[in-house]
N, C-alpha and C positions, 0 to 999 in steps of 0.2 A: 362709573366707569372702567367698561370688562378686559378683562386683560386675557389675554392667548397663554394657558400654561401649554409646556411642550408635554404632551402623552409621553406616560414610563412606558417603554421600550418592553413586550412581554416576554418570556421567554420562546413563547413559538416563535416569535419576528426574529430571535435572533439563533434559531436552528437553520439549519441549510436544508433545501427543499426537499421533501419526503420522498419524490421519485429518484433521487439521487441516492439519499439513505438508505432506500428498502432494497437496495442493488445487494447488500449485504446479506439477508437474509433469502433472499432469491439464488444466489452466489452454492448457497450449502442444498438449499432445495433443486437443483439444476444436479447435485451430486446425491440427489437420493437420500440425504441425511438428514432423516425429517427431525431426530429428534432435538440436534444443532438448530434447524431452522425455527424450530420452534422455539426454542431459547433465544434465538436471537430477535424474534419478535417481543419476546418477552419482555427485551432489554430496553424495543425500539420503543412499547406502547407504554415504559415510563416516558418518553419525552414528547410523546404523538398520543396522548390519552385520548384523545379526540379524534384524531382518524379511524373510519372504521376496519382498513383496511390491516393495522396491526394488531386490530382483533379476529377479523373471520380468517384470513390468512393463519394466522395461529391457529385455529381451531380447527381448519385442512391440515393444519400440520400435525398436529395433537393424534386425528385421525390415521393418517398416514404411518405414524410412529406406532399404530396400537395402544396410545395413552387416551383409553375412551373415558375414563372417568376425568382424565385432567380438562379434556375436547368437549365432557358435558355443563362442566362447572363452569368451564371460560363462556360455553355457549349460552346458559343460561345468565352470567353477568351481562356480556353483549347484548342482549336482546334488553333488557333494562335500560343500557348506555345508548344504545339506537333501537327503539322500540320501533321503525317506520324503514329498518332495514331493507328492503325488499329481499325476497326468495328465502326467506331463511327455513323454509321447508326444506329446501333442496340440504340444508347443514344434517337436519334431526334425520333424513331420509338417510345421508352417508353414513350417520350415529350409528342407525338401526341395520342396515346392510353390512355394516362391519362386524354388529353384535349378532348378525344373521338372521335376524326377525324381519323377516322379508314381508309379512302381510300389514305390520308397521309400517315399514319402508314404501310400501305398495300407497298406504293411505297418504302419505307424506308427499309422494312426487305426484298420486292424483291432484293433488291440490296446487300443487306445484305448474302441471300440466293445464289446469284449467285460470290461472293468476298470471302466469308467463309464458303461452304457450310459444314466445319467440325466444326462450331460452336454451341454447343448444344444448349444455351440461344438464337440463331435464330430460330432456328425449333418451340421451346417452346411458344416464341412470337408469332410467325407466327402461332401456332397451337391458341393461344388466342384470337389473333387478327381476323382469320377466325371466330370463333366460335361466336364472335360478330356480325360478319358481318353474320350470322346464315348460313354460311356456312360449316354444317356437316361435311363432305365427306371429305372437304381439310383439315379443322381441324384435324380430324383424321389422314389424311395422313400424315400431317405434325408432330403428335404425333408421329404415327410409326418410320418416320424418326429418330425423336430425341430419340426414344428405339434404335434404329439401334447404333447409336453415343454411347449413356451412357445408357446400357443395366441396370447398378447398381442405378441409380437416383431415389431416394424416389420419389420425386414429379412426374415426368413421368408415373409411377404406378399409383399413386393417381390418377393423373389426367383419366389414360386412362381406369379407374374405374367411374370415377365421369361422364367421355361420358356415359358410358352404363346407369349410373342412370336416366341423364337427359333424355334421348332416352326411358326411361323407358324397358329397355333390363334387366329384372330384373334376368332373368336366368346367361346371361352373366354375369353380375354384381356379383352375387352371386362368382361367379367362379373367377373371376379378385380379387375379395377380398380376395379371398381362396390363390389365389399367395402370396399378399401382403402380409398376416398373415404367410406364410412359409418364405419368404424370410426379413419381414423386421417387427417380431413379437412384436416389443414393439411401435407400431404405432395404437395408440387406435380406428382411424379409421377405423381400417381392420375388428374390431369388430361390433363396433354399425353401420357405414354405413350396413354393410354387413346383420346384423340384420332387419335396414329396407329395405332390400330387398326382406329377407325372409319373413316378415310382409305382402310387397305387395303382394308375393306368394301365401300367406294364410299361410304360416308355421310357426304358430305361437311358436310352440314348439322349431323348430329351432332356432330361433328369439331369446327364452331367454337361449336355451345352450350357442347361440354366447357371449350375454351378461353376461352370469355366466364364460363363458372362463376367457373374460377379467378380470374379478372382482379377478378372482384366476389364476393368472398367471402362467405356467408351472415353477417347484424349477428351473429347471436348469438355465433359465432365472435369476430368482433373485441371485442365486450363480455366474451366467457370471458378474451381477452386482455386487455383494459385492466382485467379486475381483478387476475389476477395482475399486472400491471403494479402497480397501486393497490396491493395486498397488502404487493408489497416494496417499496414507497417508504415506507407504513406501518413496515413491519419495518427500515427502515433508520434511519427517523427515533426510531425507539425507541432504536434503538444510539448513533443519535447523542446522545439526550440521556444515557442512560446514562453515554456517555461524559463528558459535557461536567458529569454530576454527581458521576463520580468525579475527576474534575479538582477541582474546586471543594471537595469532603469533604477528599482529601488534602492540599488546598494549607492548609487551617484546620487540621489535623490537627499539620501540621507546624511550623506558628505556635505551636501554641500546645505542643509541647513544646520550641523554641528558647526562647519565652519563658520557659514554667516550669525553663528550665535558669538561666538569668539571674536575678541579685540585684534589678537594675532593670528586669526585665521587658518592657513594653511603652518607662519612658521612654528605654531606648537607640534605637529607633525617630526620635525628635527629636535623640537627646544625639549620636547619631553621627555627623549631618552637619553640626552646631554644632561640632564638634571641630573636623571638617574645614575648618570657614571661619574658624575659628580660627588654625589652623596655617595657613593661605593667607594669610589677612591681617596675620600677623606677618611673613612672609615678602616679600610682595608689594607690600604697601600699606604696612609700618611700614619694614622692613629696606632691601626695595627702592626705596620711594619712587616703585614705578609708578603706585598708587591718586588717586583723586580724588576730589570729591564724590559720597556715597552709595555708597561703594566695597563696604560690608558689602553692600547690596541689589543691586550689579550685580555683586557675586561669588556670593551664594547663588543669582540667575536666572539663573546658568551652570552652578554647581553641584549644584544640586537635580535638573534634569534628566539633568544627565550622570550621578549618583550612580546612579538610578534604571538607565537606559543601562546602565552598568560592570556593578551589581550584578548584570544580568539575563544578561547575556552568563556572569560567571564561575561563578554559580551552575547554569545550565544546561548550562554546555561539558562536562563528565562524569557529565550526568543518564543517559545511556542505560548507558552501563558502569556506574555504580552502581543502577543499576535492574534489572539483568543477572538475578537470582537469579527477578527477576517475570515478566520476559519469559521464562527458560528453563521456570519452571515453573508458570506460569497461563497465557503466551501472551499478557501484553498489550500494546495497538499501541507499539512505541517511541515514537510522538509524545506521549504523554501524559506522559511525565519530563520534557521540555525546557518542556511547557507548562505543568506542575504550577509548574516553575522557577520561570518568567515572572509566574504570577500571582500567587504566594508573594510576587513584589518588587516587586509593583503596588500589594497591598493594602499592603504597609509603606509604601510612599509617599505614599498617599491622606491621613493625616494630617500627613505633613510639608509637602506640600503648603498645607496648610489652614492649617498654623504662618509659611508664605510669605506665604500673603495678607493675616494677620494684622501680620506685621511689615510690610510695603508699605502697609496703612493705618494704623501708627503712623507710619510718613515722610511721611506726607500725601497719600501715591499713590492714590487713592480709584478705586473702578472706574468705568470708563466703557463706553460701546457698544461699543467697541473689544474689551473685558476677553471678548466673545462669541467672537470670533475663536480663544479658547485652545481650545474644543470640536475643531475640525479639526486646530489645532497638536498635541494630546494625542493623537488620530486618528491622526494619520500617524506619530507618535513611536511607538505600539502598535506599529504595521504594517511599520515599520522593527525595532523590537527584537525582535518575532518572526522578522521574515524571518532578520533577522542569528543569533541564538539559536540556531533550527532547524536553520540552515546551519553551524555550528561544532559542533552537537552532533550530527548527523547523518553529520560528517567523519569525526570525532575516535576512534569506534571502530575505522575502516579503517587510521587513520596518528596512532598513542597520543600520539606524541611531538609532537604540535599545542598539546594541552595543556599543556605547558611553554613554548609561543610567547604561547596566550593574554595573560597578563597583562602581558608584555611592548610585544603588540602594542596592546593596550587603553593601556597606558600612554604610547604613542607616538600614540596617536589624542588621546589627554587633550591633550597640547601643542598638536593643529593643529586644535584645536577653539575655539580663544576664550576659554577657561573663565576665565584670567586678565588677562586682557588684550581690548579694541576690536580687533576687525579693520580697524577703520577706521586705526589707527596702522600697518600694512601698505602698503606699497606698491600706488599704485592696480593696476597691471599685473598684482600678485598676489591682486588680494583675489576677484576673479571665481573666478579656477583656487580658491581658500581654500574660497570657499562652496560649492565641488561637494563638500565635506563633508557629508556630511547632517548628522550631527552638530552642526557648526559652523552650518549654516543652520537648524538647529531651535531653539540657544540662540541667535541673531539673532531669529528669531522672537522670543521668550519675551520678551530687552528689549525688543522694537520697542512690545511690546502692554505692559507692567506700565512702563517707566520710561520711553520716549518719547511713548506715548501713540500708535502710530498701528497702523495694518493692516500685515500683514506680506505677502510676494509673494506672495498669492495663487496665482498661475499655478504658480511655483516650488513652493509647499505641494502643489497638486493632483497636481502630475506625480512628487513624490518620491509621491505616498500611489497614486498609480495604480501608479508602480513596483513598489512593496514589494509590494500588493496583488496582482499576476499573480505575484510571487516567492512569497508566502505558498501561491497556488494552483497552481503549480510545485511545492513543497515538500510539500502535499498527498499528490500525485500519486508522490513520489520517497516520500515514508515507504511508501507503500500496496504500493509495488513492493520497498521494504526488508525488509519486517516479516517474510519468511521467509530473510532471508540474515543478519540480524542475531543469528539464534540460533547458527548457524555460525561467525559472525566473532567474536562474544566468548565460545565455547569453546575460541576458537584457544590 
């Protein structure tokens, strides 16, 4: 009897699509940072060793960075790995041209022209090589051939006009720059170099008009640029909306799955903080006699905000590692996973806060105008929690031992936050230092609103809110930069 066994998933199948990951080195190349481009291709070559792009694009980057020895060694290795790679003569020609070995370059280019007559780069490099060999007629002939293959290539039109400039054919150069302005109006050289040609012909007025024309670009160009900008903005907004929908849906499904696994389902959301309060009340209020009047209320107003923070950090700390299959296979942004955990924890706290309001009401602590201050306190707690959770989640894939220290760190922070005791029992000289702990300050703010009926320190609250908002903005940038690094880190 033959049984079908599931095929083992290879590393390549877990990786995101090459076209998506390759944007990382292309980004450095667009800034002409060729050494960084080569380094990024080297990183991707470990993950995609069978993709020729990671080899030959790196060779080009090394040549542009003038790292010719690296380029030559890499080309030798690439040819062994990809013996059938087309037009390798072009890479040898580029190396020889950078070394200024024009005769050797011409031999490789001759082979390339014979084997690949439709490759525009072959004719472009042939034109450059012929020009350096002072064979201007041949260079122009090669250039015309490249234009036949790719008539809309910007570089070819500019090269043709530059030929005319170098040969001091100023009238012809003016006509060629005019064609470039008509075809590619956004290129500054079409105005500046044309102005130079006009000055050489003694047409200073025409030169000034060309420079002014570049300074005051036609309105339709601006409108076209604005339209592209608007379309790009709309696309980004749609992607953001879809991402938020994904975070919401995944959090809801996770909650439903969690509820269906438990006999008491939603009851645990209320029962768990009450059990915690019972244990701590028994220890601190009864056995240690540290509580006072309304100690259960005092305990709950500190415990519920703390449990929200603690659960958010705990659940999100390993979220990126837990979601590595989706990152590797689907290419989801890594920030999705801690945000899902944070939203899931926050939704579970809503009924707990409602129960807290009810208990306070039963104790005769009816809502006052000061309760409106809860809104900024809760918003600041959300920002602080998001910042802490996303920082921990971002670091753990790089330092996985940190996940072992997270529970210990949270326990240490719990005892330094004044959940079981009033911060006023601490020596006055230590109180200001104690309240530098943002969680201690938040718990103090909740108790001032609920128990003392006064407003919290809004200035300090605004400071923590602004600082956390700045941290969240920096984290957005950090997660974008890490998006293509996490797949490599998670595979290690």
